[in-house]
C-alpha positions, 0 to 999 in steps of 0.5 A, a space after each residue: 865252838 865259837 872264839 872271841 879274840 881279845 883285843 884291847 888297848 888296855 893292855 900292851 899290844 902283842 909283840 908277836 904273832 898271837 892274841 892278847 886273849 881268846 875267849 871260848 864258852 866263857 873261859 878266858 885264855 890270856 896270852 903271858 904278859 910282861 912288864 911292858 907299859 901299855 901306853 908307851 910299849 916299853 919294858 920297865 926297868 927292874 923286877 918290882 916295876 916289871 912286876 906291878 906292870 905285869 899286874 897292871 896290864 892283867 888288870 887291863 886284860 880283865 877290864 877289857 871283858 868286863 872281868 874282875 881279879 876274882 875271876 882268875 882260876 889259874 896263872 902260870 908264872 915265868 921268872 928268870 930268877 926264882 930268887 923272886 919267888 917271895 916278891 911274887 908271893 907278896 904281889 899276890 897277897 896285895 893283888 888276889 884274896 883268898 881263896 887264891 887261883 891254881 898256880 904254877 911257877 917255873 924259872 926260864 932262862 929268857 923271856 921276850 924283850 929281856 923281861 924278868 917276869 912273865 905271867 899268864 891267866 885263865 879267868 872264867 865268867 
């Protein structure tokens, strides 16, 4: 098994001891993205702006590997307030086209750096 480690400045640097992503046999496992601006490395404020930044960061990871949104097969979403579930659905309609990737969403008490949303994705070529 050969692993490729993803390292790009098109998404925020890791805030811990992990890789931005790892690819194995054409499947890309990207670490969870929070609403950190990739240029400033600072968390943006508010749920809506954070969600937009998360999607932008995911796009950066995908682009760095020659992937597109359509290559995403699974997302995992972590929310500190499940009342934001509707806003996530609205963002999905803008971000993805049917058929949508598989998805799970859970409410968690806290996220790194005080983020309100985190999304991780798996993509395949």
